[in-house]
Backbone as a printed PyTorch tensor [residue, N CA C, xyz], in Angstrom:
tensor([[[ 81.0780,  74.4730,  70.4650],
         [ 80.8420,  75.9230,  70.5850],
         [ 82.0080,  76.5920,  71.3340]],

        [[ 82.5720,  77.6110,  70.7090],
         [ 83.6760,  78.3440,  71.3350],
         [ 83.1540,  79.2600,  72.4320]],

        [[ 83.9360,  79.3950,  73.4710],
         [ 83.5590,  80.3140,  74.5490],
         [ 83.7670,  81.7430,  74.0880]],

        [[ 82.7690,  82.5770,  74.3860],
         [ 82.8730,  83.9880,  74.0210],
         [ 83.3560,  84.8200,  75.1990]],

        [[ 82.9900,  84.3630,  76.3900],
         [ 83.2840,  85.1180,  77.6130],
         [ 84.4760,  84.4940,  78.3330]],

        [[ 85.5390,  85.2770,  78.5560],
         [ 86.7160,  84.8060,  79.2890],
         [ 87.0010,  85.7790,  80.4370]],

        [[ 86.1900,  85.7070,  81.4730],
         [ 86.3270,  86.6520,  82.5840],
         [ 87.6920,  86.5390,  83.2470]],

        [[ 88.2270,  87.6710,  83.6700],
         [ 89.5140,  87.7240,  84.3610],
         [ 89.2700,  87.7660,  85.8620]],

        [[ 89.9750,  86.9140,  86.6060],
         [ 89.8980,  86.9640,  88.0690],
         [ 90.9240,  87.9530,  88.5860]],

        [[ 90.4670,  88.9200,  89.3450],
         [ 91.3630,  89.9200,  89.9140],
         [ 91.3410,  89.8150,  91.4300]],

        [[ 92.4760,  90.0720,  92.0560],
         [ 92.5260,  90.1320,  93.5130],
         [ 92.7290,  91.5810,  93.9270]],

        [[ 91.7850,  92.1040,  94.6590],
         [ 91.9010,  93.4660,  95.1720],
         [ 92.4050,  93.3920,  96.6010]],

        [[ 93.4520,  94.1600,  96.8950],
         [ 94.0200,  94.1910,  98.2430],
         [ 93.8130,  95.5710,  98.8310]],

        [[ 93.6030,  95.6190, 100.1250],
         [ 93.5410,  96.9030, 100.8130],
         [ 93.9770,  96.7140, 102.2470]],

        [[ 94.2780,  97.8220, 102.9040],
         [ 94.6800,  97.7910, 104.3120],
         [ 93.7030,  98.6320, 105.1080]],

        [[ 93.4010,  98.1820, 106.3210],
         [ 92.5030,  98.9530, 107.1750],
         [ 93.2630, 100.1500, 107.7430]],

        [[ 92.5340, 101.0460, 108.3580],
         [ 93.1270, 102.2400, 108.9510],
         [ 94.0730, 101.8570, 110.0820]],

        [[ 95.1090, 102.6470, 110.2660],
         [ 96.0810, 102.4080, 111.3310],
         [ 95.4950, 102.8470, 112.6710]],

        [[ 95.4930, 101.9340, 113.6330],
         [ 94.9610, 102.2270, 114.9750],
         [ 95.9090, 101.6230, 116.0130]],

        [[ 95.7290, 101.9810, 117.3010],
         [ 96.5400, 101.3180, 118.3320],
         [ 96.3610,  99.8010, 118.2400]],

        [[ 97.4710,  99.0710, 118.3240],
         [ 97.4160,  97.6070, 118.1510],
         [ 96.4070,  96.9550, 119.0960]],

        [[ 96.3080,  97.4590, 120.3230],
         [ 95.3950,  96.8540, 121.3070],
         [ 93.9380,  96.9860, 120.8860]],

        [[ 93.6280,  97.9450, 120.0180],
         [ 92.2470,  98.1470, 119.5620],
         [ 91.9820,  97.4670, 118.2230]],

        [[ 92.9940,  96.8630, 117.6360],
         [ 92.8610,  96.3670, 116.2690],
         [ 92.3100,  94.9460, 116.1640]],

        [[ 92.1540,  94.2540, 117.3030],
         [ 91.6050,  92.8850, 117.2750],
         [ 90.2290,  92.8420, 116.6360]],

        [[ 89.4080,  93.8480, 116.9270],
         [ 88.0110,  93.8460, 116.4680],
         [ 87.8250,  94.4760, 115.0890]],

        [[ 88.8970,  95.0130, 114.5090],
         [ 88.7720,  95.6950, 113.2250],
         [ 88.2780,  94.7310, 112.1530]],

        [[ 87.2850,  95.1900, 111.3810],
         [ 86.7460,  94.3710, 110.2930],
         [ 87.1400,  94.9770, 108.9490]],

        [[ 87.2200,  94.1190, 107.9570],
         [ 87.4570,  94.5820, 106.6000],
         [ 86.1370,  95.1130, 106.0290]],

        [[ 86.2190,  95.9500, 104.9980],
         [ 84.9760,  96.4190, 104.3640],
         [ 84.1690,  95.2540, 103.7980]],

        [[ 82.8940,  95.4820, 103.5640],
         [ 81.9970,  94.4420, 103.0400],
         [ 82.5840,  93.8290, 101.7690]],

        [[ 82.5700,  92.5010, 101.7030],
         [ 83.0660,  91.8020, 100.5230],
         [ 84.5330,  91.4260, 100.6040]],

        [[ 85.2600,  92.0140, 101.5490],
         [ 86.6800,  91.7170, 101.7160],
         [ 86.8830,  90.6850, 102.8150]],

        [[ 87.9240,  89.8720, 102.6970],
         [ 88.2780,  88.8770, 103.6910],
         [ 89.5650,  89.3050, 104.3880]],

        [[ 89.5740,  89.2080, 105.7140],
         [ 90.7700,  89.5650, 106.4820],
         [ 91.8000,  88.4580, 106.3110]],

        [[ 93.0200,  88.8280, 105.8930],
         [ 94.0630,  87.8140, 105.6890],
         [ 95.1640,  87.9200, 106.7390]],

        [[ 94.9780,  88.7930, 107.7150],
         [ 95.9160,  88.8900, 108.8270],
         [ 95.1820,  88.4970, 110.1050]],

        [[ 95.9250,  88.0570, 111.1060],
         [ 95.3030,  87.5660, 112.3390],
         [ 95.5840,  88.4910, 113.5140]],

        [[ 94.8640,  88.2470, 114.6000],
         [ 95.1250,  88.9210, 115.8680],
         [ 95.0450,  90.4250, 115.7560]],

        [[ 96.1360,  91.0900, 116.1420],
         [ 96.1350,  92.5540, 116.1180],
         [ 96.6080,  93.0950, 114.7710]],

        [[ 96.8740,  92.2140, 113.8180],
         [ 97.2800,  92.6720, 112.4950],
         [ 98.7750,  92.8870, 112.3980]],

        [[ 99.1860,  93.7450, 111.4890],
         [100.6060,  93.9720, 111.2150],
         [101.0280,  95.3380, 111.7420]],

        [[102.0720,  95.3750, 112.5650],
         [102.5230,  96.6440, 113.1560],
         [103.4270,  97.4220, 112.2030]],

        [[102.8680,  97.8620, 111.0630],
         [103.7020,  98.4990, 110.0350],
         [103.2620,  99.9300, 109.7190]],

        [[102.6320, 100.5920, 110.6900],
         [102.1230, 101.9320, 110.3810],
         [102.1800, 102.8190, 111.6230]],

        [[101.8270, 104.0780, 111.4370],
         [101.7750, 105.0240, 112.5530],
         [100.4350, 105.7450, 112.5170]],

        [[ 99.8960, 106.0170, 113.6970],
         [ 98.6770, 106.8270, 113.7740],
         [ 99.0080, 108.0850, 114.5580]],

        [[ 98.1560, 109.0880, 114.4140],
         [ 98.4640, 110.4100, 114.9580],
         [ 97.3710, 110.8820, 115.9040]],

        [[ 97.7950, 111.5120, 116.9890],
         [ 96.8660, 112.1280, 117.9380],
         [ 97.1990, 113.6000, 118.0300]],

        [[ 96.1600, 114.4260, 117.8740],
         [ 96.3700, 115.8650, 118.0030],
         [ 96.0310, 116.2870, 119.4210]],

        [[ 96.9930, 116.8940, 120.0960],
         [ 96.7830, 117.3790, 121.4620],
         [ 97.1050, 118.8640, 121.4730]],

        [[ 96.0590, 119.6680, 121.5810],
         [ 96.1970, 121.1310, 121.5400],
         [ 97.0060, 121.5550, 120.3190]],

        [[ 98.2330, 122.0080, 120.5050],
         [ 99.0040, 122.5100, 119.3640],
         [ 99.9790, 121.4850, 118.8190]],

        [[100.0130, 120.2920, 119.4160],
         [100.9840, 119.2750, 118.9900],
         [100.2880, 118.0870, 118.3330]],

        [[100.9680, 117.4530, 117.4050],
         [100.5150, 116.1930, 116.8280],
         [101.5290, 115.1230, 117.2160]],

        [[101.0420, 114.1080, 117.9180],
         [101.9170, 113.0220, 118.3540],
         [101.7330, 111.8120, 117.4370]],

        [[102.8210, 111.1270, 117.1710],
         [102.8010, 109.9620, 116.2960],
         [103.1370, 108.7090, 117.1060]],

        [[102.3310, 107.6540, 116.9280],
         [102.5340, 106.4090, 117.6680],
         [102.5600, 105.2330, 116.7050]],

        [[103.3480, 104.1830, 117.0250],
         [103.2880, 102.9830, 116.1910],
         [101.9290, 102.3120, 116.3460]],

        [[101.4020, 101.8180, 115.2560],
         [100.0880, 101.1780, 115.3000],
         [100.0440,  99.9280, 114.4500]],

        [[ 98.8490,  99.3590, 114.3480],
         [ 98.6370,  98.1310, 113.5730],
         [ 97.5060,  98.3290, 112.5850]],

        [[ 97.5260,  97.5220, 111.5360],
         [ 96.4160,  97.4920, 110.5830],
         [ 96.3040,  96.0900, 110.0150]],

        [[ 95.1350,  95.8000, 109.4650],
         [ 94.8990,  94.4930, 108.8520],
         [ 94.9620,  94.6050, 107.3330]],

        [[ 95.3130,  93.5050, 106.7080],
         [ 95.3020,  93.4200, 105.2530],
         [ 94.0520,  92.6340, 104.8490]],

        [[ 93.3780,  93.1190, 103.8260],
         [ 92.1260,  92.5140, 103.3730],
         [ 92.2310,  92.1760, 101.8880]],

        [[ 91.4900,  91.1520, 101.4860],
         [ 91.5450,  90.6460, 100.1150],
         [ 90.1310,  90.4260,  99.5970]],

        [[ 89.9380,  90.7310,  98.3210],
         [ 88.6330,  90.5070,  97.6900],
         [ 88.8820,  89.9430,  96.2930]],

        [[ 88.2110,  88.8340,  95.9990],
         [ 88.3120,  88.2690,  94.6590],
         [ 87.2210,  88.9010,  93.8060]],

        [[ 87.5930,  89.2950,  92.6160],
         [ 86.6970,  90.0750,  91.7740],
         [ 86.7950,  89.5370,  90.3610]],

        [[ 85.6650,  89.2720,  89.7260],
         [ 85.6970,  88.8000,  88.3400],
         [ 85.3740,  89.9520,  87.4160]],

        [[ 86.3100,  90.2590,  86.5330],
         [ 86.0790,  91.3250,  85.5690],
         [ 85.6360,  90.6980,  84.2600]],

        [[ 84.4290,  91.0470,  83.8030],
         [ 83.9480,  90.4700,  82.5500],
         [ 84.8700,  90.8520,  81.3970]],

        [[ 85.2370,  89.8610,  80.6150],
         [ 86.0990,  90.1140,  79.4610],
         [ 85.7630,  89.1190,  78.3730]],

        [[ 85.8610,  89.5590,  77.1230],
         [ 85.5890,  88.6660,  75.9990],
         [ 86.8380,  87.8670,  75.6630]],

        [[ 86.6330,  86.6460,  75.1510],
         [ 87.7530,  85.8450,  74.6790],
         [ 88.3090,  86.4830,  73.4040]],

        [[ 89.5370,  86.0700,  73.0320],
         [ 90.1760,  86.6100,  71.8360],
         [ 89.2830,  86.3940,  70.6160]],

        [[ 89.1670,  87.4360,  69.8100],
         [ 88.3540,  87.3260,  68.5940],
         [ 86.9000,  87.7100,  68.8270]],

        [[ 86.5360,  88.0710,  70.0320],
         [ 85.1750,  88.5140,  70.3400],
         [ 85.2390,  89.9040,  70.9550]],

        [[ 84.1320,  90.6410,  70.8430],
         [ 84.1510,  92.0050,  71.3690],
         [ 82.7340,  92.4750,  71.6900]],

        [[ 82.6560,  93.6500,  72.2910],
         [ 81.3690,  94.2820,  72.5620],
         [ 80.7310,  93.7520,  73.8450]],

        [[ 79.5900,  94.3710,  74.2140],
         [ 78.9310,  93.9870,  75.4730],
         [ 78.4520,  92.5220,  75.4600]],

        [[ 78.1610,  91.9750,  74.2830],
         [ 77.6820,  90.5910,  74.2120],
         [ 78.7520,  89.6360,  73.7100]],

        [[ 80.0050,  90.1200,  73.6100],
         [ 81.1210,  89.2990,  73.1170],
         [ 80.7880,  88.6250,  71.7850]],

        [[ 80.4340,  89.4400,  70.8240],
         [ 80.0760,  88.9300,  69.4920],
         [ 81.3390,  88.4720,  68.7630]],

        [[ 81.2000,  87.4240,  67.9430],
         [ 82.3210,  86.9040,  67.1660],
         [ 82.5110,  87.7040,  65.8960]],

        [[ 83.5080,  87.2810,  65.0970],
         [ 83.8320,  87.9730,  63.8360],
         [ 82.7130,  87.8320,  62.8240]]])
């Protein structure tokens, strides 16, 4: 029997919000995502503080998160919601 369903594995990546590095240890990824960075994360961003009429910019940290996702797909020669053959 030929396989009708050939699901594609996708990797979804995202980054958490930029915060002061000292506060980033406890940052969690959204539900379903796995944190792939350690400690305070990666210092590759800036966060902003508004003080009265000024906006100040500071270097910050964020974490990178990963989620494995299976996208349903039919094998070649099959189609439709039930992956029907020719």
